[in-house]
PyMOL Python script that loads the backbone (N, CA, C, O; Angstrom):
from pymol import cmd

cmd.read_pdbstr("""\
ATOM      1  N   UNK A   1      78.421  92.069  76.482  1.00  0.00           N
ATOM      2  CA  UNK A   1      77.968  92.852  77.601  1.00  0.00           C
ATOM      3  C   UNK A   1      78.187  94.315  77.262  1.00  0.00           C
ATOM      4  O   UNK A   1      79.296  94.706  76.896  1.00  0.00           O
ATOM      5  N   UNK A   2      77.150  95.125  77.378  1.00  0.00           N
ATOM      6  CA  UNK A   2      77.255  96.555  77.089  1.00  0.00           C
ATOM      7  C   UNK A   2      77.989  97.247  78.230  1.00  0.00           C
ATOM      8  O   UNK A   2      77.782  96.907  79.395  1.00  0.00           O
ATOM      9  N   UNK A   3      78.834  98.202  77.911  1.00  0.00           N
ATOM     10  CA  UNK A   3      79.552  98.902  78.989  1.00  0.00           C
ATOM     11  C   UNK A   3      78.586  99.698  79.845  1.00  0.00           C
ATOM     12  O   UNK A   3      77.667 100.343  79.343  1.00  0.00           O
ATOM     13  N   UNK A   4      78.812  99.639  81.136  1.00  0.00           N
ATOM     14  CA  UNK A   4      77.991 100.425  82.054  1.00  0.00           C
ATOM     15  C   UNK A   4      78.829 101.596  82.513  1.00  0.00           C
ATOM     16  O   UNK A   4      79.941 101.423  83.012  1.00  0.00           O
ATOM     17  N   UNK A   5      78.302 102.762  82.344  1.00  0.00           N
ATOM     18  CA  UNK A   5      79.009 103.964  82.759  1.00  0.00           C
ATOM     19  C   UNK A   5      78.167 104.685  83.782  1.00  0.00           C
ATOM     20  O   UNK A   5      76.969 104.425  83.896  1.00  0.00           O
ATOM     21  N   UNK A   6      78.781 105.598  84.537  1.00  0.00           N
ATOM     22  CA  UNK A   6      77.976 106.355  85.495  1.00  0.00           C
ATOM     23  C   UNK A   6      76.810 107.085  84.830  1.00  0.00           C
ATOM     24  O   UNK A   6      75.790 107.330  85.474  1.00  0.00           O
ATOM     25  N   UNK A   7      76.948 107.434  83.550  1.00  0.00           N
ATOM     26  CA  UNK A   7      75.882 108.152  82.870  1.00  0.00           C
ATOM     27  C   UNK A   7      74.715 107.232  82.515  1.00  0.00           C
ATOM     28  O   UNK A   7      73.607 107.713  82.278  1.00  0.00           O
ATOM     29  N   UNK A   8      74.947 105.894  82.473  1.00  0.00           N
ATOM     30  CA  UNK A   8      73.881 104.985  82.066  1.00  0.00           C
ATOM     31  C   UNK A   8      72.994 104.557  83.233  1.00  0.00           C
ATOM     32  O   UNK A   8      72.023 103.827  83.038  1.00  0.00           O
ATOM     33  N   UNK A   9      73.318 105.001  84.426  1.00  0.00           N
ATOM     34  CA  UNK A   9      72.494 104.717  85.598  1.00  0.00           C
ATOM     35  C   UNK A   9      72.201 106.032  86.301  1.00  0.00           C
ATOM     36  O   UNK A   9      72.849 107.044  86.032  1.00  0.00           O
ATOM     37  N   UNK A  10      71.233 106.018  87.192  1.00  0.00           N
ATOM     38  CA  UNK A  10      70.962 107.197  87.995  1.00  0.00           C
ATOM     39  C   UNK A  10      72.046 107.271  89.066  1.00  0.00           C
ATOM     40  O   UNK A  10      71.832 106.852  90.203  1.00  0.00           O
ATOM     41  N   UNK A  11      73.200 107.801  88.701  1.00  0.00           N
ATOM     42  CA  UNK A  11      74.381 107.727  89.548  1.00  0.00           C
ATOM     43  C   UNK A  11      74.532 108.901  90.515  1.00  0.00           C
ATOM     44  O   UNK A  11      75.300 108.809  91.473  1.00  0.00           O
ATOM     45  N   UNK A  12      73.830 109.979  90.288  1.00  0.00           N
ATOM     46  CA  UNK A  12      73.979 111.145  91.153  1.00  0.00           C
ATOM     47  C   UNK A  12      73.585 110.794  92.580  1.00  0.00           C
ATOM     48  O   UNK A  12      72.491 110.281  92.817  1.00  0.00           O
ATOM     49  N   UNK A  13      74.451 111.062  93.505  1.00  0.00           N
ATOM     50  CA  UNK A  13      74.155 110.820  94.910  1.00  0.00           C
ATOM     51  C   UNK A  13      74.408 109.396  95.366  1.00  0.00           C
ATOM     52  O   UNK A  13      74.119 109.057  96.513  1.00  0.00           O
ATOM     53  N   UNK A  14      74.943 108.552  94.486  1.00  0.00           N
ATOM     54  CA  UNK A  14      75.231 107.175  94.867  1.00  0.00           C
ATOM     55  C   UNK A  14      76.693 107.017  95.269  1.00  0.00           C
ATOM     56  O   UNK A  14      77.572 107.725  94.778  1.00  0.00           O
ATOM     57  N   UNK A  15      76.927 106.078  96.168  1.00  0.00           N
ATOM     58  CA  UNK A  15      78.282 105.736  96.586  1.00  0.00           C
ATOM     59  C   UNK A  15      78.569 104.290  96.224  1.00  0.00           C
ATOM     60  O   UNK A  15      77.658 103.469  96.116  1.00  0.00           O
ATOM     61  N   UNK A  16      79.843 103.991  96.039  1.00  0.00           N
ATOM     62  CA  UNK A  16      80.271 102.653  95.695  1.00  0.00           C
ATOM     63  C   UNK A  16      81.588 102.355  96.400  1.00  0.00           C
ATOM     64  O   UNK A  16      82.182 103.227  97.034  1.00  0.00           O
ATOM     65  N   UNK A  17      82.028 101.120  96.280  1.00  0.00           N
ATOM     66  CA  UNK A  17      83.329 100.718  96.798  1.00  0.00           C
ATOM     67  C   UNK A  17      84.199 100.377  95.603  1.00  0.00           C
ATOM     68  O   UNK A  17      83.918  99.428  94.871  1.00  0.00           O
ATOM     69  N   UNK A  18      85.252 101.149  95.409  1.00  0.00           N
ATOM     70  CA  UNK A  18      86.185 100.872  94.325  1.00  0.00           C
ATOM     71  C   UNK A  18      87.207  99.864  94.830  1.00  0.00           C
ATOM     72  O   UNK A  18      87.855 100.073  95.856  1.00  0.00           O
ATOM     73  N   UNK A  19      87.338  98.759  94.084  1.00  0.00           N
ATOM     74  CA  UNK A  19      88.222  97.680  94.510  1.00  0.00           C
ATOM     75  C   UNK A  19      89.588  97.737  93.848  1.00  0.00           C
ATOM     76  O   UNK A  19      90.617  97.601  94.511  1.00  0.00           O
ATOM     77  N   UNK A  20      89.591  97.937  92.539  1.00  0.00           N
ATOM     78  CA  UNK A  20      90.834  97.845  91.776  1.00  0.00           C
ATOM     79  C   UNK A  20      90.663  98.590  90.454  1.00  0.00           C
ATOM     80  O   UNK A  20      89.540  98.794  89.992  1.00  0.00           O
ATOM     81  N   UNK A  21      91.769  98.993  89.853  1.00  0.00           N
ATOM     82  CA  UNK A  21      91.767  99.702  88.575  1.00  0.00           C
ATOM     83  C   UNK A  21      92.653  98.943  87.589  1.00  0.00           C
ATOM     84  O   UNK A  21      93.741  98.486  87.938  1.00  0.00           O
ATOM     85  N   UNK A  22      92.172  98.818  86.364  1.00  0.00           N
ATOM     86  CA  UNK A  22      92.934  98.152  85.300  1.00  0.00           C
ATOM     87  C   UNK A  22      93.047  99.065  84.095  1.00  0.00           C
ATOM     88  O   UNK A  22      92.186  99.912  83.856  1.00  0.00           O
ATOM     89  N   UNK A  23      94.120  98.884  83.339  1.00  0.00           N
ATOM     90  CA  UNK A  23      94.250  99.555  82.046  1.00  0.00           C
ATOM     91  C   UNK A  23      93.526  98.758  80.964  1.00  0.00           C
ATOM     92  O   UNK A  23      93.036  99.323  79.987  1.00  0.00           O
ATOM     93  N   UNK A  24      93.464  97.452  81.148  1.00  0.00           N
ATOM     94  CA  UNK A  24      92.867  96.554  80.161  1.00  0.00           C
ATOM     95  C   UNK A  24      91.374  96.377  80.422  1.00  0.00           C
ATOM     96  O   UNK A  24      90.972  95.959  81.508  1.00  0.00           O
ATOM     97  N   UNK A  25      90.564  96.695  79.432  1.00  0.00           N
ATOM     98  CA  UNK A  25      89.111  96.509  79.554  1.00  0.00           C
ATOM     99  C   UNK A  25      88.782  95.033  79.741  1.00  0.00           C
ATOM    100  O   UNK A  25      87.915  94.685  80.542  1.00  0.00           O
ATOM    101  N   UNK A  26      89.472  94.164  79.004  1.00  0.00           N
ATOM    102  CA  UNK A  26      89.157  92.738  79.120  1.00  0.00           C
ATOM    103  C   UNK A  26      89.491  92.209  80.518  1.00  0.00           C
ATOM    104  O   UNK A  26      88.750  91.385  81.053  1.00  0.00           O
ATOM    105  N   UNK A  27      90.573  92.660  81.103  1.00  0.00           N
ATOM    106  CA  UNK A  27      90.931  92.229  82.461  1.00  0.00           C
ATOM    107  C   UNK A  27      89.907  92.756  83.473  1.00  0.00           C
ATOM    108  O   UNK A  27      89.520  92.043  84.398  1.00  0.00           O
ATOM    109  N   UNK A  28      89.476  93.993  83.294  1.00  0.00           N
ATOM    110  CA  UNK A  28      88.461  94.574  84.174  1.00  0.00           C
ATOM    111  C   UNK A  28      87.145  93.804  84.047  1.00  0.00           C
ATOM    112  O   UNK A  28      86.482  93.538  85.050  1.00  0.00           O
ATOM    113  N   UNK A  29      86.765  93.445  82.815  1.00  0.00           N
ATOM    114  CA  UNK A  29      85.546  92.660  82.607  1.00  0.00           C
ATOM    115  C   UNK A  29      85.639  91.297  83.281  1.00  0.00           C
ATOM    116  O   UNK A  29      84.656  90.813  83.842  1.00  0.00           O
ATOM    117  N   UNK A  30      86.822  90.674  83.229  1.00  0.00           N
ATOM    118  CA  UNK A  30      87.027  89.381  83.901  1.00  0.00           C
ATOM    119  C   UNK A  30      86.836  89.529  85.414  1.00  0.00           C
ATOM    120  O   UNK A  30      86.242  88.665  86.058  1.00  0.00           O
ATOM    121  N   UNK A  31      87.338  90.620  85.966  1.00  0.00           N
ATOM    122  CA  UNK A  31      87.210  90.865  87.409  1.00  0.00           C
ATOM    123  C   UNK A  31      85.746  91.059  87.789  1.00  0.00           C
ATOM    124  O   UNK A  31      85.290  90.525  88.800  1.00  0.00           O
ATOM    125  N   UNK A  32      85.013  91.819  86.984  1.00  0.00           N
ATOM    126  CA  UNK A  32      83.575  92.029  87.232  1.00  0.00           C
ATOM    127  C   UNK A  32      82.851  90.689  87.193  1.00  0.00           C
ATOM    128  O   UNK A  32      82.027  90.412  88.064  1.00  0.00           O
ATOM    129  N   UNK A  33      83.141  89.860  86.208  1.00  0.00           N
ATOM    130  CA  UNK A  33      82.496  88.542  86.094  1.00  0.00           C
ATOM    131  C   UNK A  33      82.804  87.689  87.317  1.00  0.00           C
ATOM    132  O   UNK A  33      81.906  87.042  87.856  1.00  0.00           O
ATOM    133  N   UNK A  34      84.057  87.675  87.766  1.00  0.00           N
ATOM    134  CA  UNK A  34      84.436  86.884  88.942  1.00  0.00           C
ATOM    135  C   UNK A  34      83.690  87.362  90.184  1.00  0.00           C
ATOM    136  O   UNK A  34      83.261  86.546  91.000  1.00  0.00           O
ATOM    137  N   UNK A  35      83.533  88.665  90.331  1.00  0.00           N
ATOM    138  CA  UNK A  35      82.807  89.217  91.474  1.00  0.00           C
ATOM    139  C   UNK A  35      81.320  88.861  91.402  1.00  0.00           C
ATOM    140  O   UNK A  35      80.707  88.505  92.408  1.00  0.00           O
ATOM    141  N   UNK A  36      80.751  88.963  90.194  1.00  0.00           N
ATOM    142  CA  UNK A  36      79.340  88.593  90.022  1.00  0.00           C
ATOM    143  C   UNK A  36      79.128  87.111  90.326  1.00  0.00           C
ATOM    144  O   UNK A  36      78.095  86.732  90.877  1.00  0.00           O
ATOM    145  N   UNK A  37      80.100  86.276  89.971  1.00  0.00           N
ATOM    146  CA  UNK A  37      80.012  84.846  90.274  1.00  0.00           C
ATOM    147  C   UNK A  37      80.005  84.603  91.787  1.00  0.00           C
ATOM    148  O   UNK A  37      79.505  83.578  92.252  1.00  0.00           O
ATOM    149  N   UNK A  38      80.557  85.538  92.544  1.00  0.00           N
ATOM    150  CA  UNK A  38      80.555  85.446  94.010  1.00  0.00           C
ATOM    151  C   UNK A  38      79.298  86.091  94.604  1.00  0.00           C
ATOM    152  O   UNK A  38      79.141  86.146  95.824  1.00  0.00           O
ATOM    153  N   UNK A  39      78.407  86.577  93.736  1.00  0.00           N
ATOM    154  CA  UNK A  39      77.153  87.146  94.192  1.00  0.00           C
ATOM    155  C   UNK A  39      77.202  88.628  94.503  1.00  0.00           C
ATOM    156  O   UNK A  39      76.298  89.154  95.151  1.00  0.00           O
ATOM    157  N   UNK A  40      78.243  89.309  94.052  1.00  0.00           N
ATOM    158  CA  UNK A  40      78.361  90.750  94.309  1.00  0.00           C
ATOM    159  C   UNK A  40      77.909  91.562  93.104  1.00  0.00           C
ATOM    160  O   UNK A  40      78.261  91.250  91.967  1.00  0.00           O
ATOM    161  N   UNK A  41      77.136  92.593  93.360  1.00  0.00           N
ATOM    162  CA  UNK A  41      76.768  93.544  92.311  1.00  0.00           C
ATOM    163  C   UNK A  41      78.045  94.296  91.952  1.00  0.00           C
ATOM    164  O   UNK A  41      78.579  95.030  92.785  1.00  0.00           O
ATOM    165  N   UNK A  42      78.539  94.130  90.743  1.00  0.00           N
ATOM    166  CA  UNK A  42      79.785  94.794  90.360  1.00  0.00           C
ATOM    167  C   UNK A  42      79.632  95.456  89.002  1.00  0.00           C
ATOM    168  O   UNK A  42      78.778  95.072  88.203  1.00  0.00           O
ATOM    169  N   UNK A  43      80.459  96.445  88.753  1.00  0.00           N
ATOM    170  CA  UNK A  43      80.372  97.212  87.522  1.00  0.00           C
ATOM    171  C   UNK A  43      81.674  97.967  87.300  1.00  0.00           C
ATOM    172  O   UNK A  43      82.518  98.049  88.192  1.00  0.00           O
ATOM    173  N   UNK A  44      81.825  98.516  86.103  1.00  0.00           N
ATOM    174  CA  UNK A  44      83.004  99.309  85.746  1.00  0.00           C
ATOM    175  C   UNK A  44      82.662 100.776  85.687  1.00  0.00           C
ATOM    176  O   UNK A  44      81.551 101.161  85.321  1.00  0.00           O
ATOM    177  N   UNK A  45      83.632 101.587  86.052  1.00  0.00           N
ATOM    178  CA  UNK A  45      83.554 103.023  85.819  1.00  0.00           C
ATOM    179  C   UNK A  45      84.762 103.372  84.959  1.00  0.00           C
ATOM    180  O   UNK A  45      85.891 103.355  85.449  1.00  0.00           O
ATOM    181  N   UNK A  46      84.544 103.690  83.684  1.00  0.00           N
ATOM    182  CA  UNK A  46      85.659 104.090  82.834  1.00  0.00           C
ATOM    183  C   UNK A  46      86.186 105.456  83.279  1.00  0.00           C
ATOM    184  O   UNK A  46      85.420 106.350  83.643  1.00  0.00           O
ATOM    185  N   UNK A  47      87.505 105.591  83.240  1.00  0.00           N
ATOM    186  CA  UNK A  47      88.140 106.851  83.629  1.00  0.00           C
ATOM    187  C   UNK A  47      89.390 107.040  82.782  1.00  0.00           C
ATOM    188  O   UNK A  47      90.454 106.510  83.104  1.00  0.00           O
ATOM    189  N   UNK A  48      89.258 107.793  81.707  1.00  0.00           N
ATOM    190  CA  UNK A  48      90.393 107.972  80.799  1.00  0.00           C
ATOM    191  C   UNK A  48      90.802 106.635  80.210  1.00  0.00           C
ATOM    192  O   UNK A  48      89.988 105.955  79.585  1.00  0.00           O
ATOM    193  N   UNK A  49      92.064 106.252  80.406  1.00  0.00           N
ATOM    194  CA  UNK A  49      92.592 104.991  79.885  1.00  0.00           C
ATOM    195  C   UNK A  49      92.347 103.826  80.841  1.00  0.00           C
ATOM    196  O   UNK A  49      92.761 102.702  80.559  1.00  0.00           O
ATOM    197  N   UNK A  50      91.688 104.078  81.952  1.00  0.00           N
ATOM    198  CA  UNK A  50      91.553 103.082  83.005  1.00  0.00           C
ATOM    199  C   UNK A  50      90.103 102.651  83.203  1.00  0.00           C
ATOM    200  O   UNK A  50      89.163 103.341  82.807  1.00  0.00           O
ATOM    201  N   UNK A  51      89.956 101.473  83.837  1.00  0.00           N
ATOM    202  CA  UNK A  51      88.648 100.923  84.176  1.00  0.00           C
ATOM    203  C   UNK A  51      88.653 100.584  85.655  1.00  0.00           C
ATOM    204  O   UNK A  51      89.433  99.746  86.107  1.00  0.00           O
ATOM    205  N   UNK A  52      87.793 101.229  86.393  1.00  0.00           N
ATOM    206  CA  UNK A  52      87.723 101.035  87.836  1.00  0.00           C
ATOM    207  C   UNK A  52      86.631 100.009  88.133  1.00  0.00           C
ATOM    208  O   UNK A  52      85.476 100.181  87.743  1.00  0.00           O
ATOM    209  N   UNK A  53      87.014  98.949  88.823  1.00  0.00           N
ATOM    210  CA  UNK A  53      86.081  97.886  89.188  1.00  0.00           C
ATOM    211  C   UNK A  53      85.496  98.219  90.560  1.00  0.00           C
ATOM    212  O   UNK A  53      86.225  98.413  91.533  1.00  0.00           O
ATOM    213  N   UNK A  54      84.177  98.281  90.613  1.00  0.00           N
ATOM    214  CA  UNK A  54      83.481  98.676  91.836  1.00  0.00           C
ATOM    215  C   UNK A  54      82.402  97.664  92.193  1.00  0.00           C
ATOM    216  O   UNK A  54      81.935  96.905  91.344  1.00  0.00           O
ATOM    217  N   UNK A  55      82.011  97.668  93.472  1.00  0.00           N
ATOM    218  CA  UNK A  55      80.894  96.843  93.939  1.00  0.00           C
ATOM    219  C   UNK A  55      79.924  97.713  94.722  1.00  0.00           C
ATOM    220  O   UNK A  55      80.312  98.669  95.393  1.00  0.00           O
ATOM    221  N   UNK A  56      78.674  97.359  94.618  1.00  0.00           N
ATOM    222  CA  UNK A  56      77.576  98.021  95.328  1.00  0.00           C
ATOM    223  C   UNK A  56      77.343  99.453  94.826  1.00  0.00           C
ATOM    224  O   UNK A  56      78.277 100.161  94.448  1.00  0.00           O
ATOM    225  N   UNK A  57      76.095  99.841  94.837  1.00  0.00           N
ATOM    226  CA  UNK A  57      75.677 101.226  94.617  1.00  0.00           C
ATOM    227  C   UNK A  57      74.661 101.504  95.711  1.00  0.00           C
ATOM    228  O   UNK A  57      73.602 100.878  95.757  1.00  0.00           O
ATOM    229  N   UNK A  58      74.982 102.434  96.585  1.00  0.00           N
ATOM    230  CA  UNK A  58      74.087 102.750  97.696  1.00  0.00           C
ATOM    231  C   UNK A  58      73.888 104.252  97.786  1.00  0.00           C
ATOM    232  O   UNK A  58      74.734 105.025  97.335  1.00  0.00           O
ATOM    233  N   UNK A  59      72.774 104.665  98.365  1.00  0.00           N
ATOM    234  CA  UNK A  59      72.442 106.095  98.477  1.00  0.00           C
ATOM    235  C   UNK A  59      73.187 106.802  99.604  1.00  0.00           C
ATOM    236  O   UNK A  59      73.500 107.987  99.486  1.00  0.00           O
ATOM    237  N   UNK A  60      73.474 106.095 100.693  1.00  0.00           N
ATOM    238  CA  UNK A  60      74.063 106.758 101.857  1.00  0.00           C
ATOM    239  C   UNK A  60      75.525 106.337 102.034  1.00  0.00           C
ATOM    240  O   UNK A  60      75.872 105.165 101.887  1.00  0.00           O
ATOM    241  N   UNK A  61      76.357 107.303 102.348  1.00  0.00           N
ATOM    242  CA  UNK A  61      77.776 107.021 102.548  1.00  0.00           C
ATOM    243  C   UNK A  61      77.989 106.084 103.731  1.00  0.00           C
ATOM    244  O   UNK A  61      78.903 105.260 103.705  1.00  0.00           O
ATOM    245  N   UNK A  62      77.158 106.195 104.772  1.00  0.00           N
ATOM    246  CA  UNK A  62      77.317 105.301 105.919  1.00  0.00           C
ATOM    247  C   UNK A  62      76.976 103.862 105.551  1.00  0.00           C
ATOM    248  O   UNK A  62      77.555 102.933 106.114  1.00  0.00           O
ATOM    249  N   UNK A  63      76.052 103.660 104.620  1.00  0.00           N
ATOM    250  CA  UNK A  63      75.753 102.308 104.125  1.00  0.00           C
ATOM    251  C   UNK A  63      76.961 101.761 103.359  1.00  0.00           C
ATOM    252  O   UNK A  63      77.303 100.586 103.493  1.00  0.00           O
ATOM    253  N   UNK A  64      77.599 102.607 102.565  1.00  0.00           N
ATOM    254  CA  UNK A  64      78.809 102.191 101.845  1.00  0.00           C
ATOM    255  C   UNK A  64      79.912 101.835 102.842  1.00  0.00           C
ATOM    256  O   UNK A  64      80.642 100.865 102.638  1.00  0.00           O
ATOM    257  N   UNK A  65      80.036 102.604 103.906  1.00  0.00           N
ATOM    258  CA  UNK A  65      81.041 102.322 104.945  1.00  0.00           C
ATOM    259  C   UNK A  65      80.785 100.960 105.579  1.00  0.00           C
ATOM    260  O   UNK A  65      81.720 100.192 105.809  1.00  0.00           O
ATOM    261  N   UNK A  66      79.523 100.663 105.862  1.00  0.00           N
ATOM    262  CA  UNK A  66      79.157  99.381 106.452  1.00  0.00           C
ATOM    263  C   UNK A  66      79.535  98.229 105.517  1.00  0.00           C
ATOM    264  O   UNK A  66      80.069  97.211 105.958  1.00  0.00           O
ATOM    265  N   UNK A  67      79.258  98.399 104.238  1.00  0.00           N
ATOM    266  CA  UNK A  67      79.578  97.351 103.265  1.00  0.00           C
ATOM    267  C   UNK A  67      81.082  97.194 103.085  1.00  0.00           C
ATOM    268  O   UNK A  67      81.565  96.084 102.861  1.00  0.00           O
ATOM    269  N   UNK A  68      81.830  98.294 103.180  1.00  0.00           N
ATOM    270  CA  UNK A  68      83.291  98.214 103.091  1.00  0.00           C
ATOM    271  C   UNK A  68      83.854  97.437 104.290  1.00  0.00           C
ATOM    272  O   UNK A  68      84.760  96.619 104.132  1.00  0.00           O
ATOM    273  N   UNK A  69      83.321  97.691 105.467  1.00  0.00           N
ATOM    274  CA  UNK A  69      83.758  96.966 106.668  1.00  0.00           C
ATOM    275  C   UNK A  69      83.471  95.471 106.499  1.00  0.00           C
ATOM    276  O   UNK A  69      84.311  94.636 106.833  1.00  0.00           O
ATOM    277  N   UNK A  70      82.288  95.137 105.983  1.00  0.00           N
ATOM    278  CA  UNK A  70      81.939  93.736 105.746  1.00  0.00           C
ATOM    279  C   UNK A  70      82.886  93.099 104.732  1.00  0.00           C
ATOM    280  O   UNK A  70      83.335  91.968 104.918  1.00  0.00           O
ATOM    281  N   UNK A  71      83.183  93.821 103.674  1.00  0.00           N
ATOM    282  CA  UNK A  71      84.084  93.311 102.646  1.00  0.00           C
ATOM    283  C   UNK A  71      85.471  93.047 103.236  1.00  0.00           C
ATOM    284  O   UNK A  71      86.079  92.011 102.967  1.00  0.00           O
ATOM    285  N   UNK A  72      85.965  93.990 104.040  1.00  0.00           N
ATOM    286  CA  UNK A  72      87.301  93.845 104.617  1.00  0.00           C
ATOM    287  C   UNK A  72      87.357  92.740 105.666  1.00  0.00           C
ATOM    288  O   UNK A  72      88.435  92.234 105.974  1.00  0.00           O
ATOM    289  N   UNK A  73      86.201  92.361 106.218  1.00  0.00           N
ATOM    290  CA  UNK A  73      86.161  91.311 107.234  1.00  0.00           C
ATOM    291  C   UNK A  73      86.188  89.913 106.620  1.00  0.00           C
ATOM    292  O   UNK A  73      86.453  88.940 107.326  1.00  0.00           O
ATOM    293  N   UNK A  74      85.921  89.795 105.324  1.00  0.00           N
ATOM    294  CA  UNK A  74      85.950  88.468 104.713  1.00  0.00           C
ATOM    295  C   UNK A  74      87.185  88.321 103.825  1.00  0.00           C
ATOM    296  O   UNK A  74      88.045  89.201 103.788  1.00  0.00           O
ATOM    297  N   UNK A  75      87.261  87.217 103.122  1.00  0.00           N
ATOM    298  CA  UNK A  75      88.449  86.899 102.321  1.00  0.00           C
ATOM    299  C   UNK A  75      88.735  87.953 101.253  1.00  0.00           C
ATOM    300  O   UNK A  75      89.893  88.161 100.889  1.00  0.00           O
ATOM    301  N   UNK A  76      87.706  88.614 100.750  1.00  0.00           N
ATOM    302  CA  UNK A  76      87.935  89.638  99.728  1.00  0.00           C
ATOM    303  C   UNK A  76      88.739  90.811 100.273  1.00  0.00           C
ATOM    304  O   UNK A  76      89.421  91.505  99.518  1.00  0.00           O
ATOM    305  N   UNK A  77      88.662  91.030 101.561  1.00  0.00           N
ATOM    306  CA  UNK A  77      89.430  92.104 102.179  1.00  0.00           C
ATOM    307  C   UNK A  77      90.925  91.912 102.017  1.00  0.00           C
ATOM    308  O   UNK A  77      91.673  92.887 101.940  1.00  0.00           O
ATOM    309  N   UNK A  78      91.365  90.669 101.965  1.00  0.00           N
ATOM    310  CA  UNK A  78      92.786  90.386 101.748  1.00  0.00           C
ATOM    311  C   UNK A  78      93.185  90.641 100.299  1.00  0.00           C
ATOM    312  O   UNK A  78      94.314  91.044 100.020  1.00  0.00           O
ATOM    313  N   UNK A  79      92.266  90.406  99.393  1.00  0.00           N
ATOM    314  CA  UNK A  79      92.550  90.600  97.967  1.00  0.00           C
ATOM    315  C   UNK A  79      92.518  92.088  97.614  1.00  0.00           C
ATOM    316  O   UNK A  79      93.377  92.571  96.876  1.00  0.00           O
ATOM    317  N   UNK A  80      91.536  92.809  98.135  1.00  0.00           N
ATOM    318  CA  UNK A  80      91.335  94.220  97.776  1.00  0.00           C
ATOM    319  C   UNK A  80      91.673  95.114  98.966  1.00  0.00           C
ATOM    320  O   UNK A  80      90.809  95.829  99.472  1.00  0.00           O
ATOM    321  N   UNK A  81      92.890  95.076  99.400  1.00  0.00           N
ATOM    322  CA  UNK A  81      93.310  95.835 100.594  1.00  0.00           C
ATOM    323  C   UNK A  81      93.161  97.344 100.415  1.00  0.00           C
ATOM    324  O   UNK A  81      92.950  98.069 101.388  1.00  0.00           O
ATOM    325  N   UNK A  82      93.269  97.810  99.187  1.00  0.00           N
ATOM    326  CA  UNK A  82      93.164  99.249  98.931  1.00  0.00           C
ATOM    327  C   UNK A  82      91.762  99.735  98.622  1.00  0.00           C
ATOM    328  O   UNK A  82      91.582 100.871  98.181  1.00  0.00           O
ATOM    329  N   UNK A  83      90.763  98.889  98.848  1.00  0.00           N
ATOM    330  CA  UNK A  83      89.381  99.262  98.543  1.00  0.00           C
ATOM    331  C   UNK A  83      88.969 100.500  99.326  1.00  0.00           C
ATOM    332  O   UNK A  83      89.360 100.677 100.479  1.00  0.00           O
ATOM    333  N   UNK A  84      88.183 101.347  98.692  1.00  0.00           N
ATOM    334  CA  UNK A  84      87.717 102.566  99.361  1.00  0.00           C
ATOM    335  C   UNK A  84      86.379 103.021  98.822  1.00  0.00           C
ATOM    336  O   UNK A  84      85.960 102.615  97.738  1.00  0.00           O
ATOM    337  N   UNK A  85      85.716 103.865  99.584  1.00  0.00           N
ATOM    338  CA  UNK A  85      84.402 104.420  99.214  1.00  0.00           C
ATOM    339  C   UNK A  85      84.620 105.633  98.320  1.00  0.00           C
ATOM    340  O   UNK A  85      85.521 106.441  98.542  1.00  0.00           O
ATOM    341  N   UNK A  86      83.772 105.735  97.306  1.00  0.00           N
ATOM    342  CA  UNK A  86      83.824 106.894  96.415  1.00  0.00           C
ATOM    343  C   UNK A  86      82.439 107.132  95.836  1.00  0.00           C
ATOM    344  O   UNK A  86      81.607 106.225  95.807  1.00  0.00           O
ATOM    345  N   UNK A  87      82.193 108.348  95.378  1.00  0.00           N
ATOM    346  CA  UNK A  87      80.936 108.587  94.658  1.00  0.00           C
ATOM    347  C   UNK A  87      80.955 107.818  93.341  1.00  0.00           C
ATOM    348  O   UNK A  87      82.016 107.662  92.737  1.00  0.00           O
ATOM    349  N   UNK A  88      79.808 107.338  92.889  1.00  0.00           N
ATOM    350  CA  UNK A  88      79.744 106.678  91.595  1.00  0.00           C
ATOM    351  C   UNK A  88      80.064 107.695  90.499  1.00  0.00           C
ATOM    352  O   UNK A  88      80.781 107.403  89.542  1.00  0.00           O
ATOM    353  N   UNK A  89      79.516 108.884  90.668  1.00  0.00           N
ATOM    354  CA  UNK A  89      79.741 109.930  89.668  1.00  0.00           C
ATOM    355  C   UNK A  89      80.474 111.087  90.343  1.00  0.00           C
ATOM    356  O   UNK A  89      80.021 111.623  91.354  1.00  0.00           O
ATOM    357  N   UNK A  90      81.601 111.456  89.770  1.00  0.00           N
ATOM    358  CA  UNK A  90      82.390 112.564  90.341  1.00  0.00           C
ATOM    359  C   UNK A  90      82.152 113.827  89.580  1.00  0.00           C
ATOM    360  O   UNK A  90      82.726 114.865  89.910  1.00  0.00           O
TER     361      UNK A  90
END
""", "prot")
cmd.dss("prot")
cmd.show_as("cartoon", "prot")
cmd.util.cbc("prot")
cmd.orient("prot")
């Protein structure tokens, strides 16, 4: 699987939900695969020595807020309690 970075997509103006951060690329890739198996669009954002696991890419911050509320209302909300909205590209 080729690494996906904010530069490899039209990331300007997009928002995402960051779920968790790992130091290990392989662990982050496993998390992305598990999320995709649950039907969620997921991807990594590399940041220095870390890999941020995110879900969804949306144009409007209010759409990201809606998706975060939905995520927190289901079982994933218990797993990713620290999930938050952020720009895909900072």
